[in-house]
C-alpha positions in Angstrom: 0.0 0.0 0.0 1.3 3.4 -1.0 1.4 6.4 1.3 -0.4 9.6 0.3 2.9 11.2 -0.6 3.9 8.3 -2.8 0.6 8.6 -4.6 1.2 12.3 -5.0 4.6 11.6 -6.5 3.2 9.1 -8.9 0.5 11.4 -10.0 2.9 14.3 -10.5 5.3 12.0 -12.4 2.4 11.2 -14.8 1.7 15.0 -15.2 5.4 15.6 -16.0 5.4 12.8 -18.6 2.3 14.4 -20.1 3.9 17.8 -20.2 7.5 17.0 -21.1 7.6 13.4 -22.3 9.3 10.5 -20.6 12.7 12.3 -20.8 11.2 15.1 -18.7 10.7 12.8 -15.8 13.7 13.6 -13.6 13.9 13.7 -9.9 14.9 17.4 -10.2 11.8 18.2 -12.3 9.7 16.2 -10.0 10.9 17.9 -6.9 10.4 21.3 -8.5 6.9 20.5 -9.6 6.0 19.1 -6.1 7.7 22.0 -4.3 9.8 19.7 -2.2 13.5 18.9 -2.1 15.0 16.0 -4.1 16.0 14.2 -0.9 12.4 14.3 0.2 11.5 12.3 -2.9 14.2 9.8 -2.1 12.6 9.2 1.2 9.6 7.7 -0.7 11.3 6.2 -3.7 14.8 4.9 -4.1 15.1 6.3 -7.6 13.3 7.2 -10.8 13.1 3.5 -11.8 11.1 2.8 -8.6 8.7 5.6 -9.5 8.2 4.1 -13.0 7.7 0.6 -11.5 5.0 2.1 -9.2 3.4 3.6 -12.2 3.4 0.3 -14.0 2.0 -1.5 -10.9 -0.8 1.0 -11.0 -1.4 0.3 -14.7 -1.3 -3.4 -14.1 -3.8 -3.1 -11.3 -6.2 -1.0 -13.4 -5.9 -3.1 -16.6 -6.3 -6.4 -14.7 -9.6 -5.1 -13.3 -10.8 -4.2 -16.8 -9.7 -7.6 -18.3 -11.0 -9.7 -15.4 -14.4 -7.9 -15.4 -14.8 -8.7 -19.1 -13.6 -12.3 -18.8 -16.2 -12.9 -16.0 -19.1 -11.1 -17.7 -21.9 -13.1 -19.4 -21.6 -11.2 -22.7 -20.4 -12.6 -26.0 -16.7 -12.7 -26.7 -17.0 -10.1 -29.4 -18.8 -7.7 -27.1 -16.2 -8.4 -24.4 -13.4 -7.5 -26.8 -15.3 -4.4 -27.9 -15.6 -3.2 -24.3 -11.9 -3.9 -23.7 -11.0 -1.6 -26.5 -13.6 1.1 -25.4 -12.3 1.0 -21.8 -8.7 1.3 -22.9 -9.4 4.1 -25.3 -11.3 5.9 -22.5 -8.5 5.4 -20.0 -5.8 6.7 -22.4 -8.0 9.6 -23.5 -8.5 10.6 -19.8 -4.7 10.2 -19.0 -2.7 10.5 -22.2 0.6 10.3 -20.2 -0.2 6.6 -19.6 0.3 6.0 -23.3 3.7 7.6 -23.0 4.6 5.2 -20.2 3.1 2.1 -21.6 4.4 2.5 -25.2 7.8 4.0 -24.4 10.2 1.5 -25.9 13.2 3.6 -25.1 12.3 3.6 -21.4 12.3 -0.2 -21.2 15.1 -1.0 -23.6 18.0 -0.6 -21.1 16.3 -1.2 -17.8 15.6 -4.8 -17.0 13.3 -4.1 -14.0 11.0 -2.0 -16.2 11.1 -4.5 -19.0 10.2 -7.3 -16.6 7.4 -5.1 -15.1 5.8 -4.2 -18.5 6.2 -7.8 -19.6 4.1 -8.9 -16.5 1.4 -6.4 -17.5 1.4 -7.5 -21.2 1.4 -11.2 -20.3 -1.5 -10.9 -17.8 -3.6 -9.0 -20.4 -2.7 -11.4 -23.2 -3.6 -14.4 -21.0 -7.0 -13.0 -20.2 -7.7 -12.0 -23.8 -6.7 -15.5 -25.0 -9.2 -17.0 -22.6 -11.9 -14.7 -23.9 -11.0 -15.6 -27.5 -10.9 -19.4 -26.8 -14.3 -19.1 -25.1 -15.6 -17.3 -28.2 -14.2 -20.0 -30.4 -15.9 -22.7 -28.4 -19.2 -20.8 -28.5 -18.8 -20.4 -32.3 -18.7 -16.6 -32.0 -15.0 -16.1 -32.9 -13.5 -17.5 -36.1 -11.5 -20.7 -35.3 -9.6 -20.9 -38.6 -7.0 -18.6 -37.0 -5.2 -19.7 -33.9 -6.5 -17.8 -30.8 -2.9 -16.9 -29.9 -2.4 -15.1 -33.3 -5.7 -13.3 -32.8 -4.3 -12.0 -29.4 -1.3 -10.6 -31.2 -3.5 -9.0 -33.9 -5.9 -7.4 -31.4 -3.2 -6.2 -29.0 -1.1 -5.0 -31.8 -4.0 -3.1 -33.3 -4.7 -1.4 -30.0 -1.1 -0.5 -29.4 -0.5 0.8 -32.9 -3.7 2.9 -32.9 -2.8 4.5 -29.5 0.7 5.1 -30.7 -0.6 6.8 -33.8 -2.8 9.1 -31.6 0.3 9.8 -29.5 2.4 10.7 -32.5 -0.5 13.0 -33.7 0.0 14.8 -30.4 -3.5 13.6 -29.3 -5.2 15.8 -31.9 -7.9 13.3 -32.9 -10.7 12.0 -30.7 -9.3 8.6 -29.6 -12.6 7.2 -28.4 -14.5 8.3 -31.5 -11.9 7.1 -34.0 -11.2 4.1 -31.9 -14.8 3.0 -32.2 -14.2 2.7 -36.0 -11.2 0.5 -35.4 -13.3 -1.6 -33.0 -15.8 -2.2 -35.7 -13.1 -3.4 -38.1 -11.6 -5.7 -35.5 -15.0 -7.2 -34.9 -15.5 -7.9 -38.6 -12.1 -9.6 -38.8 -12.4 -11.8 -35.7 -16.1 -12.7 -35.8 -17.4 -16.0 -37.1 -19.0 -15.4 -40.5 
């Protein structure tokens, strides 16, 4: 469980990432924005990596709630996947800096702890999506001529690329509105004909 100050540091770190990009997240910038000294931050987090790990833990917690809720719902697999997309687009639209953290390849490339943490998040989400797809194939809702594991890659890749496109466009288009069009295309591709 995080302290109130740790939560404030994490929230401010997200704000900084949103304003200045992942490179702008430094202990110096963080202390300045919080109005506290750098040593005060170090009392709550060992280093910047620990702050980013806390951010990824928060992301993992939030996404696992979304994925598990859909897995356990009584809806069709296609509707579950549609809602997964909608909820993720809504989450990224509300907190664009999350996209910068989640899809920041340069951040993870040289830091094993961060690579391991984001791999945990991805693996947990992929596992749940795979279960939804296999359920859908068994119920004759999802096409079974394509391996469910390949469909996971296709779906997660589409989500990732679309959010990345929005990020590169400096968030200038409506992610939820345009994302809905993508969802309809994904549904056409994965649904049993």
